[in-house]
TIDREN-282509 format. One record per residue (C-alpha): x negated, y, z negated. Coordinates in steps of 0.02 Angstrom, whole numbers, padded with zeros to 5 digits, always signed. Each point is the difference from the previous one (the first is absolute). Example, Ala and Ser with C-alpha at 12.3 -4.5 7.8 and 13.67 -1.06 7.14 Angstrom:
2
-00615-00225-00390;-00069+00172+00033;
***
This chain:
268
+00476+05155+00942;+00075-00072-00160;-00024+00106-00156;+00043-00044-00179;-00038+00074-00171;-00041-00134-00126;+00046+00007-00185;-00166+00079-00045;+00042+00146+00115;-00122-00054+00135;+00049+00018+00183;-00027-00156+00105;+00000+00019+00190;+00005-00148+00119;-00018+00014+00188;+00127-00140+00022;+00096-00133-00094;-00122-00103-00107;-00027-00178+00060;-00134-00057-00123;+00055+00030-00179;-00086-00050-00162;+00103+00001-00161;-00087+00014-00168;+00155-00018-00111;+00107-00157-00023;+00169+00088-00015;-00037+00105+00155;-00058-00154+00095;+00170-00078-00033;+00080+00162+00060;-00097-00006+00164;+00061-00178+00026;+00180+00052-00028;-00024+00144+00121;-00044-00130+00134;-00188+00025+00021;-00058-00180+00015;-00112+00040+00148;-00064+00170-00056;-00062-00048-00175;-00173-00077+00019;-00065+00005-00179;+00066-00016-00178;-00072-00027-00175;-00017-00166-00089;+00141+00056-00115;+00123+00028+00144;+00090-00165-00030;+00162+00048+00087;+00047-00051+00128;-00083-00170-00017;-00022-00009+00189;-00112+00155-00004;-00091-00057-00157;-00049-00160+00091;-00044+00075+00169;-00051+00184-00012;-00181+00054-00024;-00043+00041-00181;-00093+00162-00038;-00040-00032-00182;+00104+00053-00149;+00092+00160-00042;-00145+00056-00111;-00145-00075+00098;+00015+00031+00186;-00106-00095+00128;-00058+00143+00110;-00087-00111+00127;+00158-00103+00023;+00102+00157+00028;-00128+00063+00126;+00013-00163+00097;+00189+00021+00011;-00016+00172+00081;+00158+00072-00082;+00084+00154+00069;+00096+00020-00165;-00032-00051-00180;+00138+00013-00131;-00048+00013-00183;+00060+00064-00169;-00076+00124-00123;+00029-00110-00152;-00037-00172+00069;-00157+00040+00100;-00165+00073-00063;-00027+00184+00041;-00183-00018+00054;+00041-00143+00117;+00146+00095+00077;-00111+00153+00027;-00123-00110+00094;+00139-00069+00110;+00068+00175+00033;-00169+00051+00069;+00017-00131+00137;+00185-00038+00027;+00177+00068-00002;+00058-00036-00178;+00179+00033-00060;+00013+00002-00190;+00154-00023-00108;+00024+00062-00179;+00157-00076-00072;+00064+00038-00175;+00189+00000+00027;+00132-00079+00110;+00011+00164+00096;-00188-00011+00035;+00022-00179+00061;+00141+00045+00120;-00100+00147+00066;-00149-00117+00028;+00107-00124+00096;+00069+00138+00110;-00170+00078+00035;-00082-00166+00044;+00150-00042+00110;-00026+00161+00098;-00188-00023+00011;+00013-00174+00075;+00153+00042+00106;+00120-00108-00099;+00107+00145-00060;+00168-00084+00030;-00046-00158-00094;-00076+00102-00142;+00159+00105-00013;+00103-00159-00010;-00109-00065-00143;+00014+00165-00093;+00189+00002+00018;+00018-00178-00064;-00118+00029-00146;+00099+00155-00051;+00165-00096+00009;-00069-00142-00106;-00063+00119-00134;+00163+00097+00001;+00088-00165-00038;-00115-00037-00147;+00101+00010-00160;-00116+00062-00136;-00012-00075-00173;+00146+00051-00108;-00027-00044-00183;+00142-00036-00120;-00045+00165-00086;-00078+00161+00062;-00173-00070-00033;-00121+00002+00147;-00115-00151-00005;-00184+00040-00014;-00105-00114+00111;-00186-00039-00014;-00056-00062+00170;-00164-00096-00018;-00116-00026+00148;-00158-00069-00083;-00042-00108-00149;-00179+00027-00061;+00000+00146-00023;+00186+00031-00006;+00049+00125+00136;+00167+00082+00033;+00070+00132+00117;+00021+00187-00022;+00139+00113+00060;-00086+00050+00164;+00008-00173+00078;+00114-00083+00125;+00039-00137-00127;+00061+00129-00125;+00115+00072+00132;+00072-00174+00029;+00031-00021-00188;+00092+00166-00002;+00109-00054+00146;+00049-00154-00099;+00059+00114-00141;-00147-00037-00114;-00123+00115-00090;-00187-00026+00016;-00064-00022-00177;-00165+00079+00054;+00068+00145+00101;-00115+00115-00097;-00150-00081+00087;-00064+00009+00179;-00051-00129+00128;-00050-00169-00074;-00065+00025-00177;-00079-00128-00113;+00094-00018-00164;-00038-00090-00162;+00116-00123-00084;+00027+00135-00132;+00056+00124+00133;+00119-00129+00072;+00072-00031-00173;+00015+00186-00034;+00095+00025+00164;+00127-00125-00067;+00072-00048+00170;+00168-00085+00013;-00061-00105+00146;-00173-00051+00060;-00014-00045+00183;-00152-00105+00047;-00039+00027+00184;-00055-00142+00114;-00131+00117+00076;-00136+00056-00007;-00020-00113-00152;+00092-00165+00030;+00107+00000-00157;+00095-00162-00027;+00128-00067-00122;-00143-00057-00113;-00045+00182-00036;+00171+00044-00070;-00038-00069-00173;-00161+00102-00008;+00091+00165+00028;+00147-00054-00107;-00121-00015-00146;-00056+00180+00029;+00177+00069+00011;+00116-00125-00088;+00155+00106+00028;-00025+00022+00188;+00073-00108+00137;-00148-00063+00104;+00032-00046+00182;-00112-00045+00147;+00042+00094+00161;-00047-00002+00183;-00126+00140+00015;+00020+00012+00188;+00179+00058-00023;-00057+00144-00111;-00158+00052+00091;+00014-00040+00186;+00062+00158+00086;+00021-00058+00180;+00141-00103+00074;+00002-00108-00158;+00110+00141-00068;+00143-00079+00097;-00002-00145-00124;-00043+00094-00161;+00175+00061-00049;+00073-00176+00001;-00145-00058-00108;+00028+00145-00119;+00185-00045-00013;-00047-00173-00062;-00125+00070-00124;+00126+00125-00066;+00127-00141-00026;-00133-00100-00092;-00039+00146-00116;+00184+00040-00023;+00030-00178-00059;-00139+00022-00130;+00082+00152-00081;
***
């Protein structure tokens, strides 16, 4: 018997190592690949684009917000892995009534590392998961945070959507990543993913505006639009996966942050 408590406090018990796994979260799908589960993972979402090999060959069970229940049924999973934020509560409740479902709830780097370790134990890849955790910790320990020429801490507005404008509050994984870079979330007084007006963005008076590549696909062409809202801010497009994917992608995030910090340093 394999027993694990997920990040919602639910106890999951499996009679044996799972051999038919469905992943409902892109960053956790990538994690399962890096844990060496090419044969065990039988279903992923249409947004699970990494690795490309799985994206092209694995069965698709709908999207993160719109699950294809009949497709999942046909795959006969013995384990489904989801996330509180990325999947819809009602759909997850329906899956829980029929299958073993392990749920993550990740708001900080510590949560992410705990998730990796727990999933590693549940699928009997504890050694590989421990190796990933160790390497991620080392990479973040080597991340040199932003050090301004004065004592000023840069206030960052991280934008995830355009119409309406949406940003991130202090209880999000992205905000934790900003803090680890040595930045201050300009909307730390808000929670989750609030809509804000152009007036609120102006009133926040951020030093830097980061336009994320996901979920809204911000491009260079959008920089001028936000520059007109906050003329004094430095506006930069960033790779949203590096800020919001909390699986094995965390191995690469610190190096990306180093480059971004250098870019911002050069602007001040």
